[in-house]
N, C-alpha and C positions, 0 to 999 in steps of 0.2 A: 667608212672608217670611225666613225661615231659609235656603230653598233659595238664594233671591235673593242673600243675603249670601253663600253657601257659594260660589257661580257665579260671583259676581264677576269679570271679568278683572284680571290683572295683566301689566305686562312688565318683564321681565328686565331687568338693568344690560347685558347681554351684547347685546341688541337694541337698547338705546339706544345702545351703542355702534356697532353696525351702521350706524344711523339716521344719526347725526352723522359716520360714517367717523372715528372715533377708538379710541384702543386703549380696552381694556377695563380694566383698572386704571387708566386716567387718569380715566375715568367712576365709578370705585369711588370714588377718590379724592376727586371732587368732591361725589360724595352725601356720603361721611363730612364735609367740610368744612360743607355747608349744615348737616347735620344736627347740627356742633357748636356751628352757629350759632343753632340753632332756628329755620332757616327752615322744615325739613320734619322729621316725625319719621324716625329711623333706621328703614329698612325690614327686614323679616325677611331671613333668608339661606337660600338655598336650595342644592342642590348640582347637579353635572353633571360629566359627563367629559369631558374637553379632547380635543385630536386627538391624544395621546399615551394617550387612555384613563387618566387620570389625574384625581381627584375634586378639584373646583375648587368654589369658591364666588362665587354671583352674587345679586346683591339682588332682590327681587321688588317692584316700586312699583306705587302705584295711579295711577290716572288725572291727579290734579291735581298729585301731586309730581315726575311724569314731566315736566309741563310746567315746572315750576321748572328740573328739571334741563337741558332741553334749552334753555330762555332762557338759562341759566347757559353751558354748554357752546356752542353754535352755534345761536342765534335765527334763522340762516337757513333751519334744518330744520326749523322749527315744521310747514309744511304736510305734510312727511312724517309727522310724529307722528301729526298728525289723520288721515290715511288709514289708519294702523296703526291707532289707538283704535276707529275705525269698522269693518274686518276684523276685530278682537279683540271687537266688543261683537255683530258680525253672526254669528260662529260661537256665542257664547254662546248667543243668541235661537233661531237653528236653526229656522225658522219652518215649517212646513208646507207644502208646494208644492201650488198650487191644481190642480184637473182642467182643464188646456188645452184639453180636446177637446170641454167645452160654451164655446160663445162668450160666452155673458152671462157665466160665470165669470172667462172670460179676459180680457174687457174691465173687467169689476169688477179683476181682481188689476191689469192695466194702469195704471188709476186712481189705485188706491191707490198704487202702485211710483211714480207721479209726484208723488203729494201727499205721500209720504213723501222723497222727493229733495229736494222743495221745503222741506219743513219742517227737514230736516236743512242746507239749504244757509243759511235761516235763522238754525237754531243756530251756525253755525259764524260767523256775521256778526255775531251778538250776541255770540259770545265773543271774538271778536277785540280789543275793546277790553280785557278780564281780559286775555290773552294778551299784547298789549302793556304792561300795566300789570306785569306780573311780569317781563318781562323787562327793563323799566325798573328796576324795584327792584332786582333780583338783579344785574344789572350794575353798578349805581352804587352797591350798599350793599357793597363790598367791605372797607371798612372804618368806622369812626365819620368822622361828619361834624358840621357845625356846624347849628343849625336852619336857617339862613338856605337853606343848600345842600339841606336834606334836604326843604325847604320846596319847593326849586324840581323837584327830583326828585318831588316827589309833584304838582305842578303846582298847587300852592296859592299863594295869597299867604302871605308869611312872617309878616304880621302878624295874618291868622287862624291859622296854626299855634300862633303865640306865646300868643295867646289861650286856644287851645284846651286847650293843654298846660299852661297856668296855671290855667284853671278844672276841668279835670280831674285835677290833684294830682299834676302832672308836675315843674313847675317852680316858684320863688317867690323874690320878690326880702325879703332882707333889709330890716328898718326903716334908712332914709336911704341904702339901697346903690344902686346903678346897674348891677350885674350880677347875671345869674339865676343861680340854684343849683338840681340837681336833687335832689329829694328822695330819702332815704336808700333806702327801699323801691323806688325805681324803677332807682338803680345796683345793689341787691344783684340785683334779677331779670336785671339786664345789659342794660337797653333803653336805659340812659342810662351817662355815664360823664364826667368831668371833665377836662380839660386844663389844667395848671397851667403858667404860663410868667413867667418872672422876667423883668423890663425892668429895663435899666440907665439911669437918669435921667445928664444932663448933669453933676449937680452931685454925682454917685457913688454916690448912694442909690440903693437898688434899690426895686423894687416888685412883688409876686406878685400877677398875675392869673390869675381862673379862669374857663374857657369851657365850656359845656354843649355835650356831642356826642352827638351820637342814633347807635345801634349798629344794624348789618345788622337786629336783632331788633327794636328800636325802630322802626326805618324800617316796616316790615312791620307790627307792631302798630298806629302811627298811621296807616297808609293804610286797614286794616279797620276802626278805630273814629270816624276821621273820616268817610269817605265809606261805609260799611257796605257795603264790597267784598266780594263773595263771592270768596274767592279758594281755596273748596276747592271 
């Protein structure tokens, strides 16, 4: 088990920059912004020598977080990322070649390869909705949004999202009040926040209204908990 963990492949931020045809510093900035929002964990840094022989830093990312980064930068390059991860994982496994001089073994190897390719295609098909969900969440969640807009991005009915948030201790209504309020612990965790607006009435008086907004971190957490989405 330890050997598997140690040999798990990673992809550098430089490789991602090459995949999406972007500058390395821009990719690193996107990684740091997403980590600051809590969408991904800040990955470990590694060193490499640049074209002038100087030491420079690059991030080393796992598979899940690399999909989030590419969805943020250039979702159209997701297919390249799938191919690159397939190549990396095949390099790590390094299967022993069969004896192709034996017709029976060669035939069995050919059949196994066909089965493997079919299984891989099925995995890509099954992963497509999750990749699309990550793209939608990452692109949409650039800032905080109202609960109704959050429901649209989650492709859920607003009523269901409001009911889930109320029953799971995210929002509540004060006695006699018509507006929703975010629980303090959710604000402290950065998943919800309040937008306070002052409305000027025709009679010259003012009314202060409070609206609950869902942050990028909150949108991801709601998606995971409501639908049990395995985004890892």
